[in-house]
BAMITI-461288 format. One record per atom (N, C-alpha, C, O): residue number from 0; residue in one letter; atom name; x, z, y. Coordinates in pm, 1 decimal. Layout:
% residues N
  num  residu  atome         u         w         v
  NUM       A     CA         X         Z         Y
...
***
This chain:
% residues 81
  num  residu  atome         u         w         v
    0       M      N      83.7       0.0    -118.4
    0       M     CA       0.0       0.0       0.0
    0       M      C      88.2       0.0     124.7
    0       M      O     190.1      68.8     130.3
    1       S      N      48.6     -75.7     221.1
    1       S     CA     128.2     -94.8     342.3
    1       S      C     103.3      17.4     442.5
    1       S      O      -6.1      73.4     449.0
    2       N      N     207.2      49.3     520.9
    2       N     CA     193.9     143.5     631.5
    2       N      C     161.7      70.7     761.3
    2       N      O     148.8     134.3     865.9
    3       S      N     148.6     -59.8     756.4
    3       S     CA     127.2    -139.8     875.2
    3       S      C     -16.9    -128.6     923.4
    3       S      O    -109.2    -132.8     842.1
    4       P      N     -38.3    -114.3    1056.4
    4       P     CA    -174.6    -107.9    1110.1
    4       P      C    -235.5    -246.0    1133.0
    4       P      O    -344.8    -256.0    1188.9
    5       Y      N    -168.1    -351.3    1091.7
    5       Y     CA    -211.6    -487.0    1124.1
    5       Y      C    -289.3    -550.2    1010.6
    5       Y      O    -260.9    -524.9     893.5
    6       T      N    -386.7    -631.8    1044.3
    6       T     CA    -467.9    -702.2     946.4
    6       T      C    -381.4    -800.1     868.9
    6       T      O    -297.1    -868.7     926.8
    7       F      N    -401.9    -806.7     739.1
    7       F     CA    -315.9    -885.6     652.8
    7       F      C    -398.3    -940.9     537.2
    7       F      O    -436.9    -865.2     448.1
    8       N      N    -426.0   -1070.3     536.6
    8       N     CA    -513.5   -1130.3     435.7
    8       N      C    -467.4   -1271.5     401.1
    8       N      O    -375.5   -1323.9     464.2
    9       G      N    -530.3   -1333.2     301.6
    9       G     CA    -506.1   -1473.9     270.8
    9       G      C    -558.7   -1561.4     383.7
    9       G      O    -643.6   -1516.8     460.9
   10       F      N    -510.2   -1685.9     395.5
   10       F     CA    -553.0   -1772.0     505.2
   10       F      C    -544.0   -1918.5     467.1
   10       F      O    -478.4   -1955.9     369.9
   11       D      N    -610.4   -1998.7     544.7
   11       D     CA    -594.3   -2143.3     543.4
   11       D      C    -555.3   -2181.3     685.1
   11       D      O    -633.0   -2160.4     778.2
   12       H      N    -435.4   -2237.0     702.8
   12       H     CA    -385.5   -2263.7     838.1
   12       H      C    -295.2   -2385.9     835.6
   12       H      O    -207.7   -2397.3     749.7
   13       D      N    -316.2   -2476.5     928.7
   13       D     CA    -230.7   -2593.9     944.6
   13       D      C    -158.4   -2582.6    1077.4
   13       D      O    -203.1   -2639.5    1176.9
   14       G      N     -47.7   -2510.3    1080.7
   14       G     CA      27.3   -2489.8    1204.5
   14       G      C     115.3   -2608.9    1236.1
   14       G      O     160.8   -2679.0    1145.7
   15       V      N     139.1   -2631.9    1364.0
   15       V     CA     224.3   -2741.7    1406.6
   15       V      C     371.2   -2700.5    1400.8
   15       V      O     454.8   -2775.0    1349.7
   16       E      N     402.7   -2581.2    1453.3
   16       E     CA     540.0   -2533.0    1452.8
   16       E      C     555.0   -2425.2    1346.1
   16       E      O     468.7   -2338.7    1331.7
   17       S      N     664.6   -2431.0    1271.8
   17       S     CA     686.9   -2329.1    1170.6
   17       S      C     835.9   -2307.2    1148.7
   17       S      O     919.0   -2390.2    1185.9
   18       V      N     867.7   -2193.5    1087.4
   18       V     CA    1004.5   -2156.9    1053.4
   18       V      C    1008.3   -2134.0     903.7
   18       V      O     921.0   -2067.0     848.5
   19       N      N    1109.4   -2189.2     837.5
   19       N     CA    1125.6   -2166.9     694.3
   19       N      C    1237.4   -2065.6     672.9
   19       N      O    1349.0   -2083.2     721.9
   20       I      N    1205.9   -1958.7     598.6
   20       I     CA    1301.3   -1851.9     570.9
   20       I      C    1289.7   -1815.1     423.0
   20       I      O    1184.3   -1769.0     379.3
   21       D      N    1394.4   -1834.4     346.9
   21       D     CA    1401.6   -1783.2     210.5
   21       D      C    1270.8   -1803.5     133.0
   21       D      O    1208.4   -1706.5      90.0
   22       N      N    1229.8   -1928.8     115.4
   22       N     CA    1108.4   -1965.1      41.1
   22       N      C     979.5   -1915.5     105.8
   22       N      O     879.3   -1895.2      37.2
   23       M      N     981.8   -1895.6     238.8
   23       M     CA     861.9   -1861.0     314.7
   23       M      C     848.9   -1957.8     430.7
   23       M      O     948.8   -2001.3     487.9
   24       E      N     727.1   -1991.0     464.8
   24       E     CA     698.9   -2068.5     585.1
   24       E      C     620.5   -1978.4     678.7
   24       E      O     514.9   -1927.1     641.6
   25       I      N     671.5   -1958.6     800.4
   25       I     CA     607.7   -1869.5     896.5
   25       I      C     566.2   -1950.0    1018.2
   25       I      O     647.3   -2020.6    1078.2
   26       T      N     438.9   -1938.6    1054.1
   26       T     CA     383.0   -2005.6    1170.5
   26       T      C     317.3   -1899.2    1257.3
   26       T      O     258.7   -1804.5    1204.8
   27       S      N     326.2   -1913.1    1388.8
   27       S     CA     261.4   -1816.8    1478.0
   27       S      C     168.0   -1887.9    1573.2
   27       S      O     192.7   -2001.0    1614.9
   28       S      N      58.5   -1818.3    1607.0
   28       S     CA     -37.9   -1873.0    1701.0
   28       S      C    -129.5   -1761.5    1750.1
   28       S      O    -186.6   -1688.4    1669.2
   29       D      N    -144.0   -1747.9    1881.2
   29       D     CA    -239.7   -1654.5    1942.0
   29       D      C    -231.0   -1512.5    1884.9
   29       D      O    -333.6   -1453.2    1851.4
   30       G      N    -111.0   -1458.1    1873.6
   30       G     CA     -94.5   -1321.3    1827.5
   30       G      C    -108.4   -1302.1    1677.5
   30       G      O    -126.9   -1190.0    1630.0
   31       V      N     -99.5   -1412.4    1602.4
   31       V     CA    -114.0   -1406.2    1456.8
   31       V      C       7.3   -1471.1    1391.1
   31       V      O      51.6   -1578.2    1432.5
   32       L      N      61.0   -1404.7    1287.6
   32       L     CA     164.6   -1464.4    1203.4
   32       L      C      99.3   -1512.9    1075.2
   32       L      O      29.2   -1437.3    1007.8
   33       Y      N     122.3   -1638.4    1041.8
   33       Y     CA      75.7   -1697.7     916.6
   33       Y      C     198.4   -1712.2     827.3
   33       Y      O     293.3   -1781.9     863.1
   34       I      N     197.1   -1647.9     713.0
   34       I     CA     313.2   -1649.7     624.7
   34       I      C     272.4   -1704.3     488.8
   34       I      O     185.1   -1649.1     421.8
   35       K      N     336.6   -1813.1     449.3
   35       K     CA     315.1   -1870.8     316.5
   35       K      C     442.4   -1843.4     236.7
   35       K      O     550.5   -1890.3     272.4
   36       S      N     428.5   -1766.7     128.2
   36       S     CA     543.9   -1726.9      49.4
   36       S      C     529.8   -1777.1     -93.9
   36       S      O     420.1   -1778.3    -149.8
   37       Q      N     640.3   -1818.0    -151.9
   37       Q     CA     638.2   -1862.0    -291.1
   37       Q      C     635.8   -1744.5    -387.4
   37       Q      O     600.0   -1760.6    -504.1
   38       T      N     674.0   -1625.0    -339.0
   38       T     CA     677.7   -1506.9    -424.8
   38       T      C     620.1   -1385.0    -353.6
   38       T      O     616.8   -1379.5    -230.7
   39       E      N     575.3   -1288.5    -431.4
   39       E     CA     536.3   -1158.6    -377.3
   39       E      C     664.4   -1086.7    -336.6
   39       E      O     763.7   -1091.1    -409.2
   40       R      N     663.0   -1021.0    -222.1
   40       R     CA     784.0    -955.8    -173.4
   40       R      C     751.1    -858.7     -61.1
   40       R      O     637.4    -851.4     -14.4
   41       T      N     851.8    -785.0     -18.9
   41       T     CA     842.9    -700.7     100.1
   41       T      C     938.6    -757.7     202.6
   41       T      O    1055.3    -783.3     172.9
   42       I      N     888.1    -777.5     324.6
   42       I     CA     971.6    -829.6     432.4
   42       I      C     984.7    -724.3     541.6
   42       I      O     900.4    -635.5     554.1
   43       N      N    1090.7    -734.9     620.2
   43       N     CA    1110.3    -647.1     735.5
   43       N      C    1074.8    -722.8     861.6
   43       N      O    1120.6    -834.9     883.6
   44       I      N     992.2    -659.9     944.5
   44       I     CA     953.0    -717.5    1073.3
   44       I      C    1000.8    -622.9    1182.5
   44       I      O     962.3    -506.0    1185.0
   45       V      N    1085.0    -673.3    1273.1
   45       V     CA    1129.7    -594.5    1387.7
   45       V      C    1041.1    -633.7    1505.5
   45       V      O    1038.3    -749.7    1546.6
   46       F      N     969.0    -536.0    1559.0
   46       F     CA     876.5    -558.0    1669.0
   46       F      C     952.9    -561.5    1801.8
   46       F      O    1067.1    -515.9    1808.0
   47       P      N     891.0    -615.5    1908.8
   47       P     CA     959.1    -624.7    2038.3
   47       P      C    1009.8    -489.6    2089.9
   47       P      O    1106.5    -486.1    2166.0
   48       N      N     947.1    -379.2    2050.5
   48       N     CA     989.9    -246.4    2095.2
   48       N      C    1103.5    -189.9    2010.8
   48       N      O    1147.4     -77.3    2034.0
   49       G      N    1152.2    -267.7    1912.1
   49       G     CA    1264.8    -225.7    1829.4
   49       G      C    1227.3    -156.7    1699.8
   49       G      O    1314.5    -131.9    1616.5
   50       I      N    1100.8    -125.2    1680.4
   50       I     CA    1056.2     -60.0    1557.7
   50       I      C    1054.8    -161.8    1443.8
   50       I      O    1008.0    -274.4    1460.3
   51       T      N    1106.8    -120.4    1327.9
   51       T     CA    1106.3    -205.9    1209.2
   51       T      C     999.2    -156.5    1113.2
   51       T      O     991.5     -37.4    1083.2
   52       V      N     916.6    -249.2    1065.4
   52       V     CA     811.6    -219.2     968.9
   52       V      C     836.6    -302.6     844.6
   52       V      O     858.4    -423.5     853.3
   53       S      N     833.5    -237.8     728.8
   53       S     CA     839.0    -311.5     602.2
   53       S      C     696.7    -349.6     566.4
   53       S      O     607.9    -264.3     565.0
   54       Q      N     674.1    -477.2     537.5
   54       Q     CA     539.8    -528.3     509.8
   54       Q      C     539.3    -600.0     375.9
   54       Q      O     620.0    -690.1     353.3
   55       H      N     449.1    -560.7     287.4
   55       H     CA     433.6    -628.8     159.4
   55       H      C     353.6    -756.3     182.8
   55       H      O     251.3    -753.3     251.3
   56       I      N     398.6    -867.5     127.1
   56       I     CA     320.9    -991.0     131.3
   56       I      C     302.4   -1042.2     -10.6
   56       I      O     384.9   -1017.7     -98.6
   57       N      N     194.8   -1112.1     -30.5
   57       N     CA     162.3   -1169.4    -160.7
   57       N      C     216.5   -1311.2    -172.3
   57       N      O     244.3   -1376.2     -71.6
   58       A      N     231.3   -1358.4    -294.4
   58       A     CA     261.8   -1499.8    -314.1
   58       A      C     141.8   -1578.3    -262.3
   58       A      O      27.3   -1540.3    -286.9
   59       G      N     167.2   -1685.9    -191.8
   59       G     CA      59.5   -1766.2    -134.6
   59       G      C      48.4   -1742.4      14.6
   59       G      O     148.2   -1718.0      82.4
   60       N      N     -74.1   -1749.6      65.4
   60       N     CA     -99.9   -1743.0     209.2
   60       N      C    -133.0   -1601.8     254.2
   60       N      O    -210.4   -1532.0     188.8
   61       N      N     -74.6   -1559.4     366.0
   61       N     CA     -93.9   -1425.6     421.8
   61       N      C    -106.9   -1434.7     573.0
   61       N      O     -56.5   -1528.0     635.6
   62       I      N    -176.0   -1335.4     631.4
   62       I     CA    -191.6   -1328.0     777.1
   62       I      C    -155.3   -1187.5     822.7
   62       I      O    -192.5   -1089.0     758.9
   63       I      N     -82.0   -1178.7     934.0
   63       I     CA     -62.2   -1052.0    1004.1
   63       I      C    -115.6   -1075.6    1144.5
   63       I      O     -63.1   -1159.4    1217.7
   64       S      N    -220.1   -1001.8    1182.5
   64       S     CA    -283.9   -1026.9    1311.9
   64       S      C    -279.7    -903.4    1401.2
   64       S      O    -224.5    -800.0    1363.4
   65       N      N    -337.7    -915.1    1518.2
   65       N     CA    -342.0    -810.0    1620.2
   65       N      C    -203.1    -775.1    1673.0
   65       N      O    -175.5    -659.4    1704.8
   66       L      N    -117.2    -873.7    1682.2
   66       L     CA      18.2    -852.7    1732.0
   66       L      C      25.9    -883.0    1881.2
   66       L      O     -40.2    -974.3    1930.7
   67       A      N     106.7    -805.8    1951.4
   67       A     CA     128.6    -829.4    2094.3
   67       A      C     220.7    -949.7    2112.4
   67       A      O     300.6    -982.0    2024.5
   68       T      N     208.3   -1015.1    2226.8
   68       T     CA     297.7   -1125.1    2260.5
   68       T      C     440.6   -1072.5    2270.3
   68       T      O     464.4    -964.4    2324.3
   69       G      N     534.8   -1149.6    2217.7
   69       G     CA     674.9   -1109.7    2226.4
   69       G      C     757.8   -1179.2    2120.6
   69       G      O     710.5   -1268.7    2050.5
   70       V      N     882.1   -1136.3    2110.5
   70       V     CA     974.6   -1192.4    2012.1
   70       V      C     985.9   -1093.0    1897.0
   70       V      O    1018.7    -976.3    1918.0
   71       Y      N     958.8   -1139.4    1776.3
   71       Y     CA     968.9   -1059.7    1654.6
   71       Y      C    1084.0   -1114.4    1572.7
   71       Y      O    1114.9   -1233.3    1579.9
   72       I      N    1146.7   -1029.4    1495.7
   72       I     CA    1252.3   -1074.4    1406.0
   72       I      C    1204.4   -1048.5    1263.8
   72       I      O    1176.4    -934.9    1225.5
   73       I      N    1195.6   -1156.2    1186.8
   73       I     CA    1151.4   -1147.4    1046.9
   73       I      C    1262.9   -1200.5     959.1
   73       I      O    1302.4   -1316.7     969.2
   74       E      N    1312.4   -1114.5     873.7
   74       E     CA    1421.5   -1150.3     782.6
   74       E      C    1536.3   -1218.1     859.5
   74       E      O    1594.3   -1316.0     812.7
   75       G      N    1567.6   -1164.4     977.6
   75       G     CA    1681.8   -1212.0    1055.5
   75       G      C    1655.2   -1333.3    1144.2
   75       G      O    1746.7   -1379.7    1212.3
   76       K      N    1533.6   -1385.7    1145.5
   76       K     CA    1499.0   -1501.8    1227.9
   76       K      C    1401.8   -1461.6    1339.0
   76       K      O    1309.6   -1383.5    1315.7
   77       K      N    1422.4   -1515.2    1459.7
   77       K     CA    1333.4   -1487.8    1572.0
   77       K      C    1206.1   -1569.0    1560.9
   77       K      O    1209.7   -1689.5    1535.8
   78       I      N    1093.4   -1501.8    1580.0
   78       I     CA     961.5   -1565.7    1582.0
   78       I      C     896.6   -1527.2    1713.7
   78       I      O     887.8   -1408.4    1744.4
   79       V      N     851.1   -1623.2    1792.2
   79       V     CA     790.4   -1597.6    1920.5
   79       V      C     638.5   -1606.9    1909.3
   79       V      O     584.5   -1705.2    1858.6
   80       L      N     571.1   -1503.6    1957.0
   80       L     CA     424.7   -1504.8    1963.3
   80       L      C     381.4   -1516.0    2107.5
   80       L      O     261.7   -1518.8    2135.9
***
């Protein structure tokens, strides 16, 4: 079970811009991260305030929503919301 306060569910999303990281495709739009992963895993997300949250994601499509605008670091890559 996740300690994250953010909504996290399966999704259908056709994003224009995306980042590929270690068998994951991450797309952001309007305060939402869309993460498509080939495997179930736990990822680290560094929030703009410097806090790091470990987030479990499922194989397939996932959503993390209710995020503030800013620069996030996911698995060492910058993602801009």
